[in-house]
N, C-alpha and C positions, 0 to 999 in steps of 0.2 A: 404590512411588514415593518419591523422596527429597525431595519438596517440603515435607513436614510439619515445622513447627518444633517444637522441644522446649519445650512449654508445658504448664502445669498450672493448675488453678483456684487462685485466690487462697485464702488460709487464712482460715477463719471458725471461731468457737468458739461452743459452746452456753452455756446459762446456768451450767453447772458449770465452764466454762473449758476443756472438752475440745474438741480440734479436731474439726470435723464432716467425716467422710470422704466428701465429695461424690464421686459416681461409684461408690462402693463401699458404700452405706449399708445395703442390704437383702440379707441372706443368703436370706431367704424372702420371702413376700408382704409388701409394705409395709403399714403401718397404714392403716386406712380413712380417717382424717382427713388423711393426707398428700396425697390426691388433690386436695384443695381448698386446699393450702398452696403458697405460692410464696416461700419465704424466700431472701434473699440472691441476688436475680436478677442482681446485678452480676457474679456469677461468670461469667455467660455472655458477658461482654465478651471472653473468650478466643476466642469465635467470630469476632470481628473480626480478631484476629491470624491465625487460620487462613485466613480468606478473603483477607486481604492477601498471605499467603504463596502461596496457590494462584493468585491473579491474577499475581503475579510469575513463577511457574513457567509459566503459560500464555503470558505475554508473551515469556518467554525461549525457549519451544519453538515457538510458532506465529507466523505473520506476521499480526498483528491490529493494529487501530487501537483505542486505548482512548479512549472518549468519556465525559467526566465530566458529572454532573448531568443526565442525561436523565430524562424522565418515565417512571417504572416502568410506567405504564399503557399506554405506547405500544405498539401492535401486539398488545395482549392481547385475547383473546376476551371476558374479563370485567374491563374496566378498573376498575370500581367495587371490585374485590377486590384491587387492587394494594397492596402494603405501603407503610407510611409510613416514609421514611428518617429516620435520627437527625438531630439538630441538628448543625451544623458544629462541628468540634473543631479548635483550633489545632494545626498540625503533623501532622494526620492526613490521609490521603487523602480525596477526596470521598466522601460517603456512598453515592452511586450511580455505578457505573462499568459501562459497556457495552463488551464486547469484540466488535469487528466484524471478521470475517476479510477480508483483502484478496484475495478470490477466492471460491470456492464456500464454502457453509456458512451456518449460521444464527448470529446473535449470541447472546451470553450476557450477561445483565445481573445484576450482583452488588449487592445492596442491604444496607447495614448499617443495622439498625433500632435504634430507641431502647429496645427491650424490656429488655435489649439482645439482639441475635442477628443472624443473617444470613439473607437470603432470596435464592435464585437463581432466575431466570426464563429460559425459553428457548421459542422457538416461540410459539404462540398460547396454550398451556395448561400446558406443563410447568413444574413448580415443585418446589423442595425448600427446606428450612430447617434451621437449626442454632441452637438446639435444635429438634427436632421438637415436643417438649412441655416446658414449663418447670416443671411441677408437681414437687413434692418426691418424689412416688411414682415417677415415671419416672426421676428421678435420672440423667440422661444423662451419659455419660462423654465426655471430650474426644475420645477415639478414635472414638466413634460419631459425633460431630458432624463430624469430618474425613471420615469415610466418606460421610455424606450429601452433603456438598459435592463431594467428589471424584467420586463416582458420576455425578452429573448433568454436571458440567463436562467430564469426560473422554468421556462419551457424546456430548455435543454437539460437542466438538472432533474426535472421530474419526468423526463422522457416524453414530453408532449409536443416536441418540435418535430416537423416532418418536411420532406422535400422529395419531389419526383419530377421526371421528365414526362410531359404530355405532348400531344400532337401540336407542333409548331411553337411550343414554348415550355416554360419551366414553372411548376406550381410549387408553392412552399407556404408554410404557415405554422400555427400553433393550435392545438386542441385543448380546451379547458372546460371547466364546469359550465361556462356561459356559451359553449359552442365552439365553432372552428373559425379562426381568423385566417382567411385564405387569400393569397395573392397569386397573380399570374403575370408573367412577363414573356413577351414573344422573343424567341431566339432563333438564329440561323441553324441550319442542319448541322453544320460543323460544331456550333456551340452546344447543341443538344447532344451530339455525340460525345463531346468532351465532358459534359455534365453527367451523362449517363455512366461513363466510365469512373469518374470521380466519386459519384454517389455509391456505386457498387463497391468501390475499394475503401470507402470511409466506414469507421465504426458506426454500428447502428444506434439510433437514438433509443435510450432506455433510461429508467430512473437510476440516478446515481446512488451508490451505497451511502448511507448516512453514518455520521460519527457514532450514533447510538448503536447501530447495527454492528459496526466494526468493534465496538467495545464489548 
């Protein structure tokens, strides 16, 4: 897909003055102490750029309404776990934007967080984030963050995302040409009850109407 902007991490240097090669730091296993370090988190502001480009792409391709500053907890099975949006920034898009299809399909909510980073929500329980982990050990690359965001966004837009309550847990994933990407997480009976009710109340996943079909 050609939505991805040509962006890279900002340049940071270590104590010796050498550029830190974020995204390519470890040829082998990272040092043990890097799992507890989160240096130069501001480099993940690039995730905001990725999310804005992806939203622009979705708006250009699909017939959707963009609603700003919605409550991220709205329609979620576990509203207390909703991410906190970043503070407003002059000249920047709203921190929270919800893409609602003008027709069948489920909304997609894009939240720019103050971490910094991006969280995408869909349905009652589906979620992805960029970065997935901000510790120095994980050392996520820009391309990986774009992949996380694109996978969920396109699965929702094409109606290939799904979620359901199963015995002792919650299953969710995306079905595509390469098969099904499935995950399962154990949840308490109370959580399963909340998820079942939220999934039942949420709009069903279905392909969004395209701009071409709307015209």
